[in-house]
C-alpha positions in Angstrom: 61.4 164.3 40.1 64.3 163.5 37.9 61.8 162.4 35.2 60.7 165.6 33.7 56.7 164.5 33.7 54.2 164.7 36.3 54.1 162.1 38.8 50.2 161.2 38.1 49.8 157.6 37.7 47.9 158.0 34.4 50.3 159.1 31.5 52.0 156.3 29.6 55.4 158.0 30.1 54.9 157.7 33.9 54.8 153.9 33.4 57.5 153.4 31.1 59.8 155.6 33.6 58.3 153.6 36.5 59.5 150.4 34.5 62.9 152.1 33.7 64.0 153.5 37.0 63.8 150.4 39.4 65.9 148.4 36.7 68.5 151.4 36.9 68.4 151.3 40.8 68.9 147.6 40.7 71.9 148.1 38.3 73.4 150.8 40.6 72.9 148.8 43.7 74.6 145.7 42.3 78.0 148.0 42.1 77.7 148.6 45.7 80.0 146.7 48.2 78.1 143.5 49.8 77.4 145.3 53.2 75.5 148.0 51.3 74.1 146.2 48.2 72.1 143.8 50.4 70.0 146.3 52.2 69.5 148.4 48.9 68.4 145.5 47.1 65.8 144.5 49.7 64.4 148.1 49.7 64.3 147.9 45.9 62.5 144.5 46.0 59.8 146.2 48.5 59.6 149.0 45.8 58.8 146.5 43.1 56.2 144.9 45.2 54.7 148.3 46.1 54.3 149.0 42.4 51.3 147.1 42.2 49.4 148.7 44.9 50.5 152.2 44.8 52.4 153.2 41.8 52.8 156.9 42.3 54.2 156.2 46.0 56.5 153.4 44.5 57.7 155.9 41.9 58.6 158.5 44.8 60.3 155.9 46.8 62.4 154.9 43.9 63.6 158.6 43.8 64.7 158.4 47.5 66.5 155.1 47.0 68.4 156.5 43.9 69.7 159.3 45.7 72.5 157.6 47.7 73.3 154.9 45.2 76.3 155.7 42.7 75.4 157.7 40.0 76.7 155.7 36.8 77.8 152.4 36.9 78.9 149.9 34.0 76.5 147.0 33.1 77.4 144.0 35.0 78.6 141.1 33.3 75.8 138.7 32.3 75.8 135.3 34.5 
């Protein structure tokens, strides 16, 4: 895991990371071309919903979703 802490679902750091990483994934997905962005955002929305039921599994799914996304992108302009 890239977070550096155990994925236990109990530590405060776990939940802070769980809040940060989907935001990062959405930011990175928004930098993709539309044909790749739409499916990536749909996956991320499903993961966001899954956090309510199974945060540990959702954390692991975020890891898998982050892998194919571009590593660093600039913040998009605000709307």
